[in-house]
C-alpha positions in Angstrom: 0.0 0.0 0.0 2.8 2.4 0.8 4.3 1.9 -2.7 0.9 2.8 -4.3 0.7 6.0 -2.2 4.2 7.0 -3.2 3.4 6.4 -6.9 0.1 8.2 -6.9 0.1 10.8 -4.2 3.6 12.1 -4.7 3.2 13.0 -8.4 -0.3 14.5 -7.8 1.2 16.6 -5.0 4.0 17.8 -7.3 1.5 18.7 -10.1 -0.7 20.6 -7.7 2.3 22.6 -6.4 3.4 23.3 -9.9 0.0 24.5 -10.9 -0.2 26.8 -7.8 3.2 28.4 -8.7 2.2 29.0 -12.3 -1.2 30.3 -11.3 0.3 32.8 -8.9 2.6 34.1 -11.6 5.8 36.0 -10.8 4.0 38.7 -8.8 4.8 37.1 -5.5 8.6 37.7 -5.6 8.4 41.2 -7.0 8.8 44.4 -5.1 6.9 47.6 -5.6 8.7 50.3 -7.5 5.9 52.9 -7.6 2.2 53.1 -7.2 0.0 55.8 -8.9 -3.7 56.3 -8.4 -6.1 57.0 -11.2 -9.7 57.2 -10.2 -10.6 53.9 -8.6 -7.5 52.1 -9.9 -4.0 51.8 -8.5 -1.4 51.3 -11.2 1.5 49.5 -9.6 5.0 49.1 -11.1 7.0 46.1 -9.8 10.4 44.7 -10.4 12.6 42.0 -8.9 14.8 44.4 -6.9 12.2 47.2 -6.3 13.9 49.7 -8.7 14.0 50.4 -12.5 17.6 50.1 -13.7 19.5 51.7 -16.6 19.8 49.6 -19.8 17.5 46.7 -20.7 15.0 46.3 -17.8 12.0 43.9 -17.3 9.2 44.9 -14.9 5.5 44.3 -14.3 2.6 46.7 -14.4 -0.5 45.8 -12.4 -3.9 47.3 -12.3 -5.6 47.0 -8.9 -8.9 47.9 -7.3 -9.1 49.6 -3.9 -9.4 46.2 -2.3 -6.1 45.1 -3.9 -7.6 42.7 -6.4 -6.3 42.7 -9.9 -8.5 44.0 -12.7 -8.2 43.5 -16.4 -7.2 46.8 -18.1 -7.5 45.5 -21.6 -5.1 47.1 -24.1 -2.2 48.8 -22.3 0.4 51.2 -23.8 3.3 52.9 -22.1 5.9 55.4 -22.8 9.0 56.8 -21.0 10.9 59.9 -21.9 13.9 61.6 -20.2 13.7 65.3 -20.7 17.1 66.9 -21.4 18.1 70.4 -22.4 17.3 70.8 -26.0 16.0 67.3 -26.5 14.0 64.3 -25.1 15.5 60.9 -24.8 12.9 58.2 -25.4 12.9 54.9 -23.6 11.7 52.1 -25.8 9.0 50.4 -23.7 7.1 47.2 -24.8 4.1 45.8 -22.8 2.3 42.5 -23.2 -0.4 40.7 -21.3 0.6 38.0 -18.8 -1.5 34.9 -18.1 -2.9 36.8 -15.1 -5.7 39.3 -15.9 -4.6 42.7 -14.7 -0.9 41.9 -14.7 1.3 43.0 -17.7 4.9 42.2 -18.5 7.0 45.2 -19.7 10.5 45.6 -21.0 12.2 48.9 -21.5 15.6 50.2 -22.6 16.5 53.1 -20.3 19.5 54.9 -21.8 20.5 56.8 -18.7 19.9 56.8 -15.0 17.8 59.7 -13.6 14.3 61.1 -13.8 12.0 59.8 -16.4 8.5 60.9 -17.4 6.3 57.9 -17.8 2.8 57.4 -19.1 0.5 54.4 -18.9 -2.7 54.3 -21.0 -5.4 51.6 -21.0 -8.7 50.7 -22.6 -10.8 47.7 -21.7 -12.9 46.1 -19.0 -11.5 48.4 -16.3 -12.5 51.4 -18.5 -10.4 53.8 -20.4 -7.8 56.0 -18.8 -4.2 57.2 -18.5 -1.8 58.3 -15.9 1.4 60.3 -16.2 4.1 60.3 -13.4 7.7 60.9 -12.8 9.8 57.8 -12.3 13.4 57.2 -11.2 15.8 54.9 -13.0 18.9 53.8 -11.2 
């Protein structure tokens, strides 16, 4: 009987644990970089180390209700620009949906450390809106 339990229960337990990890997504090990409020939504930027870094950077954008639950924002666009005397340096930002509604994976190429003007726009089940804010890149 013990052999049957090991052959059946052990693999089922491993599968359940794997499904749980995938369902939770990467959000559990990410740290908040910045939170901006727009109406009833919080737009939350998260990264592995809690900062945005110069060069190629991956981060997450989440759309949350007041109770903290994620909400599907539909189509999301972002931009990042660093204002400089006589010019503006763009940061190439790409956003794509994750498997978790309300959580979006983003990648950017920040050419320099310093203050960046960022904008997030969305249109979908959570309504339509945008928010602009100043962010810091290390």
